[in-house]
N, C-alpha and C positions, 0 to 999 in steps of 0.2 A: 871226632871232637873237636869244636873249633874255641881256641882259647881270643883275649881278645888280649894286644898285646901291650907290654908294660910299661908302662913311662919312668924311668927310674924316680920319678920326684913322688911317683903314687904306690910304691910297692909296699906293699902292707905287711903288718906282722901276720896276718894268718898266710900270705904268701912264702913268708919264710920258713915259716912252720910246714907248711909243706913239702919245700923243700928238704929243710931236716929229718921228717916222717922217712921221706922217701931213698935217703941217705943212709937211714938206720936199716931201713927195710933191705936196701943194697948190699950192707957190708954183709963181709965175709959169715961171721959168726953170728948173725942178726937172728932170735928168737922167732921162729914161726908163730903168727896171729892167727887164729880162725875167727871166722864168725859168731861160733860155742864163747870164745874169748871176751867179742863186744856185747853178748848180749843180745844176739841178731840171730838165735836158731831161731826156726818158724817166720820167719818175716819174707812176706811173700815177695816173688820174684816180678819188677814189674814186667808185661805185657809175658806173661807167662802162659797164661791161660790159665791160675789158680797152683802152682808151684811154687815153692818155699823153700826157703834155707835150709839144709839141711843141719849143720853145726861146723861142719869138715872143712869147707873151703877155708882156701888163704887167704890174706890180705897181699896181695903183688905192688900194690901201685896205691896212690894215693893221688885224685887229681880234683880242678877246679872248674864248674863253669858258670857263666854269666859274668861282671865285672868285678875287676879287681876291687872296689870296693866295699864289696856286699859279695864274696861267692857263694855259692853251694860245690862245698865238697862232699867228693864220693868217693868210697874206700872201690878198690877194682880188685875184685877175687877170681882167685881160679883153681887149680885142681894142687894137691900138694905134692912139691917136688916140679911145679911148671911158675915159667917165669911169665908164661902168657895169661892177661885177664877173660875168664867167661862171661864175667857178673858184672855191675856197675849198679852199687846203691848209694841212696846218698846217705850219710852218715851227719849224725846229729851231737850237740854239743857234750853229751853221756860218753858215745862212741869214742869219740875224738879224743876227750881225756887219758880214756883209757885206753887209747890206743900208744898215745904219748906217754902213757906209765909204763907197759908193758914194753916198751923198747926203751924204757931208762932216759927218758925226756923232760926238760919242766917246762913245758909249754903251757903257756895260757889263753883257752877257749873259753865263749859266749862272753858274758858281762859277768 
């Protein structure tokens, strides 16, 4: 995954919120957040030939692609107990809001 380098003057609020989500996910007593918690059960897996999310995949990390001014934000999901992501899925505003809520963060996503 390639990222554009961030100019310190263009560090957007989304980038800060992504960093905070990742810190919360990495915290010692972080809650386990699954694809079911984010309403993604049954969502198709890109390039999988028709497979879909079971609802048991765990959010391991949040990442972004594109330009810092308007990034696409992805959830990186893996098996419970794993720190390795096996699936990347674009997250929409509703999922980002729920993830922030479940991780006890006060983020503002979307307009």
